[in-house]
C-alpha positions in Angstrom: -11.7 5.0 -21.6 -14.3 5.4 -18.7 -14.1 7.7 -15.7 -14.1 6.1 -12.2 -17.8 7.1 -11.2 -19.4 5.1 -13.9 -17.2 2.0 -13.3 -17.8 1.9 -9.6 -21.6 2.5 -10.1 -21.6 -0.4 -12.5 -20.1 -2.5 -9.6 -22.8 -1.5 -7.3 -20.6 0.5 -5.1 -22.4 2.8 -2.6 -22.7 6.4 -3.7 -21.1 7.7 -0.4 -18.3 5.4 -0.9 -17.8 6.6 -4.5 -17.8 10.1 -3.3 -15.3 9.4 -0.7 -13.0 7.7 -3.0 -13.1 10.6 -5.5 -12.4 13.1 -2.6 -9.2 11.1 -1.8 -8.2 11.2 -5.5 -8.7 15.0 -5.5 -6.2 15.3 -2.8 -3.9 12.8 -4.6 -3.9 15.2 -7.6 -2.8 17.9 -5.5 -0.1 15.9 -4.1 0.8 14.8 -7.6 1.2 18.4 -8.6 3.4 19.2 -5.6 5.6 16.1 -6.3 6.0 17.2 -10.0 7.1 20.7 -8.9 9.9 19.3 -6.8 12.6 21.8 -5.7 10.7 24.7 -7.6 8.1 24.4 -4.8 10.6 24.2 -2.0 9.0 20.9 -0.8 12.1 18.6 -0.9 14.2 17.7 2.1 13.7 16.7 5.6 12.1 18.3 8.5 13.5 18.4 12.1 10.8 16.0 13.4 10.1 12.3 13.5 6.7 10.5 13.0 5.3 8.0 15.5 7.4 5.3 13.9 10.6 7.2 14.8 11.4 7.9 11.2 12.5 11.4 10.0 9.8 13.1 8.1 10.1 14.7 4.8 8.4 18.1 4.0 6.2 16.3 1.5 5.2 13.8 4.0 3.7 16.5 6.3 2.1 18.3 3.2 0.4 15.1 1.9 -0.7 14.2 5.3 -2.5 17.4 6.1 -4.0 17.6 2.5 -5.6 14.1 2.9 -6.7 14.7 6.5 -8.4 17.9 5.6 -10.4 16.7 2.6 -11.3 13.3 4.1 -12.7 14.7 7.3 -14.6 17.4 5.3 -16.7 14.8 3.5 -18.9 14.1 6.5 -19.1 10.5 5.9 -15.9 9.4 7.6 -16.0 8.7 11.3 -12.4 8.8 11.9 -9.0 8.6 10.1 -5.6 7.0 10.9 -2.4 7.9 9.3 1.1 6.7 9.5 2.1 10.2 10.1 -0.3 10.6 13.1 0.4 9.6 16.6 -3.4 8.8 17.1 -6.5 8.5 15.2 -8.3 11.7 14.4 -12.1 11.8 14.9 -14.5 13.0 12.2 -18.2 12.8 12.1 -19.6 10.8 14.9 -22.3 9.4 12.5 -19.7 8.7 9.8 -20.1 5.3 7.8 -16.4 4.9 7.1 -12.9 4.7 8.5 -9.9 5.7 6.3 -6.3 4.6 6.9 -3.6 6.0 4.8 0.1 6.3 4.1 0.2 9.8 2.7 3.5 9.3 1.0 5.1 6.0 0.7 8.7 5.9 -0.3 9.2 9.6 0.6 13.0 9.1 1.0 12.8 8.8 -2.8 11.6 12.3 -3.3 15.2 13.9 -3.1 16.4 11.7 -5.9 13.2 12.0 -8.2 12.3 8.4 -7.9 8.9 6.6 -7.6 6.7 7.4 -4.6 3.1 7.1 -3.8 -0.1 7.3 -1.6 -1.7 4.2 -0.1 -5.3 4.2 1.3 -7.7 1.7 2.7 -11.4 2.1 3.6 -13.2 0.3 6.4 -16.7 0.2 7.7 -17.1 2.2 10.8 -18.8 0.5 13.8 -21.9 2.5 14.7 -21.7 1.6 18.5 -18.4 3.2 19.1 -17.2 6.8 19.8 -15.4 8.6 16.9 -12.3 9.0 19.2 -12.2 5.3 19.9 -9.1 4.0 18.1 -10.2 0.3 18.7 -12.6 0.8 15.7 -9.6 0.5 13.3 -8.5 -3.0 14.8 -10.4 -4.9 11.9 -8.8 -7.5 9.6 -8.0 -6.8 6.1 -10.9 -8.9 5.0 -13.2 -6.1 6.2 -11.8 -3.5 3.8 -14.5 -2.0 1.5 -11.9 -0.6 -0.8 -8.3 -0.1 -1.1 -5.9 1.6 -3.6 -2.7 3.5 -4.2 -1.8 6.5 -6.4 1.8 6.2 -8.0 3.5 9.3 -8.8 5.8 8.5 -11.7 6.2 9.6 -15.3 2.5 9.2 -15.3 0.2 9.3 -12.3 -1.5 6.0 -11.9 -4.2 4.6 -9.6 -4.7 1.0 -8.7 -8.1 0.5 -7.0 -10.3 -2.3 -5.8 -13.7 -2.4 -4.2 -13.7 -6.2 -4.0 -14.6 -6.8 -7.7 -11.1 -7.2 -9.3 -8.2 -4.6 -9.3 -8.4 -1.9 -12.0 -5.8 0.5 -13.3 -6.4 4.1 -14.0 -4.2 6.9 -15.4 -4.6 10.6 -14.4 -5.5 12.7 -17.6 -4.1 16.1 -16.8 -6.0 17.7 -19.6 -9.2 17.5 -17.5 -7.8 16.6 -14.2 -9.5 13.1 -13.8 -8.5 9.4 -13.6 -9.4 7.4 -16.7 -9.6 3.5 -16.7 -6.7 2.1 -18.6 -6.7 -1.4 -17.5 -10.1 -3.2 -16.9 -8.7 -6.0 -15.0 -5.0 -6.3 -13.5 -4.0 -9.9 -13.5 -0.9 -11.1 -12.0 0.7 -14.1 -13.6 0.8 -17.2 -11.5 4.4 -17.9 -12.3 7.3 -15.5 -12.2 11.1 -15.3 -12.4 11.5 -11.9 -10.8 11.8 -10.9 -7.1 12.0 -7.7 -5.2 13.8 -7.7 -1.7 16.2 -5.6 0.1 19.3 -7.7 -0.2 21.3 -5.5 2.2 19.4 -7.1 5.0 20.1 -10.6 4.0 22.3 -11.4 7.0 19.5 -10.4 9.4 16.8 -12.6 7.8 15.2 -15.7 9.4 16.5 -19.1 8.2 13.5 -19.8 5.8 13.8 -16.5 4.0 17.7 -17.0 3.9 17.1 -20.5 2.3 14.5 -19.4 -0.2 16.6 -16.4 -1.6 19.8 -18.5 -1.7 17.8 -21.1 -3.8 16.6 -18.4 -6.2 20.1 -17.0 -6.6 21.4 -20.4 -7.7 19.3 -19.9 -10.7 18.8 -22.9 -13.2 21.7 -24.8 -11.5 19.8 -24.7 -8.1 16.7 -26.5 -6.9 14.2 -24.1 -8.5 15.7 -24.9 -12.0 15.4 -21.3 -13.5 17.1 -18.1 -13.5 15.6 -15.2 -11.5 16.1 -11.5 -11.9 16.1 -9.1 -8.8 14.4 -5.6 -8.8 14.2 -3.1 -5.9 12.8 0.3 -6.0 12.8 1.0 -2.1 9.2 2.2 -2.4 6.4 -0.4 -1.8 4.1 1.5 -4.3 6.6 1.1 -7.2 7.4 -2.5 -6.4 3.9 -3.6 -6.0 2.8 -1.7 -9.2 5.5 -3.7 -11.1 3.9 -7.0 -9.7 0.5 -6.0 -10.7 1.9 -5.0 -14.2 3.9 -8.1 -14.9 4.1 -10.4 -12.0 6.9 -11.0 -9.5 7.2 -11.5 -5.8 7.9 -8.6 -3.3 9.0 -9.5 0.2 9.9 -7.5 3.4 10.5 -10.3 5.8 11.0 -10.2 9.5 14.8 -9.6 10.5 17.0 -9.0 13.5 18.5 -5.8 12.4 16.6 -3.9 15.0 15.3 -6.0 18.0 12.5 -3.4 18.7 11.4 -3.5 15.0 11.7 -6.9 13.7 9.0 -6.2 11.1 9.2 -3.1 8.8 5.9 -2.7 7.0 2.7 -1.3 8.6 -0.2 -3.6 8.6 -3.0 -1.1 8.3 -1.5 1.3 6.1 0.6 -0.7 3.7 0.2 -4.5 4.0 -3.7 -4.8 4.3 -4.4 -2.5 1.2 -1.7 -3.9 -0.9 -2.7 -7.4 -0.1 -6.3 -6.6 -1.0 -5.1 -5.2 -4.4 -2.9 -8.2 -5.0 -5.3 -10.8 -4.3 -8.1 -9.2 -6.2 -5.6 -9.3 -9.2 -5.2 -13.2 -8.7 -2.0 -13.0 -6.6 -1.4 -14.0 -3.1 -0.2 -12.4 0.1 1.4 -13.9 3.3 3.5 -13.3 6.3 5.1 -16.6 5.6 2.9 -18.2 8.2 -0.5 -16.8 7.7 -2.7 -14.8 5.2 -2.1 -11.1 5.7 -5.6 -10.1 5.5 -6.7 -12.4 8.2 -4.5 -10.9 10.8 -6.5 -9.0 13.4 -4.5 -5.9 14.4 -3.7 -5.3 18.0 -2.3 -1.6 17.5 -3.0 1.0 14.8 0.8 1.3 14.0 1.4 -2.6 14.1 4.1 -3.8 11.7 4.2 -7.1 9.9 6.3 -9.2 7.6 5.1 -9.2 4.0 5.4 -11.6 1.2 3.2 -10.9 -1.9 2.8 -11.4 -5.6 2.6 -14.2 -8.1 0.6 -16.9 -6.5 2.9 -19.8 -7.2 6.0 -18.0 -6.1 4.4 -16.8 -2.8 3.2 -20.4 -2.1 6.8 -21.7 -2.8 8.3 -18.9 -0.4 5.6 -19.9 2.4 6.5 -23.6 1.9 10.1 -22.7 3.1 8.5 -21.2 6.3 6.5 -24.3 7.0 9.2 -26.9 6.8 
């Protein structure tokens, strides 16, 4: 089993980018430890505040955000960061080469029930001609990403990482404190009989998604001609990790539940990095109408509909949206 640095060096990844990725992972190791301590560390439960998304913050949300922000800005190679938990971008080194976006603790509502959670991150090139405080630097499509990954805090702490040369899976070896390569190339099967979606929102979905899921639920007696199983972890990192490991389709479609928030997932912090990982593993990712990574953001906290996973199933779902 190999460590991260030699693997990335073999891929020709810039040394500064390798150092930045390793710094992010150092913070994730600390987050992993805090998560594993749970109630013993007094980090469970909610705060009295809300983030920019209007969501109640968990104590671990704030701890994870501060850890990541501090270590990333200390690297000296990052021009600015953007976090789901921050109202605005945070300036770093004016001459930094990179921008980093992150969801410090995806699925944080699961912390109180000891279920799966994780950290999602994305690294973009920093435009040299813009000020470090200029948030417009971040409004780049997902195709501009230099690297993306997530760290899943579960029975073992695992990392899925891509720098554009496939998606690899690493596992944290706590005996020495580093991540070791445990899957050289994650490959998502083209076909699947498993889907992940929040069925409690079914009545709010648009007609294409309603029709698609209804056909899946009819199983082998319906137009799809086979039985499907449903899985739902309520943490994107957990559901996407399952897709990377054994295939499937994950969807969080647009709905009418809240007229002010028709889309749920954040483009920059969740959809783009996960789409990069999935596509590099042979899968596909779409809003139902366009490839997610080709969407040009208009706001750092922009939300978007997400359909990703096994290529044939994503294409089948998209076909319902294009009728």
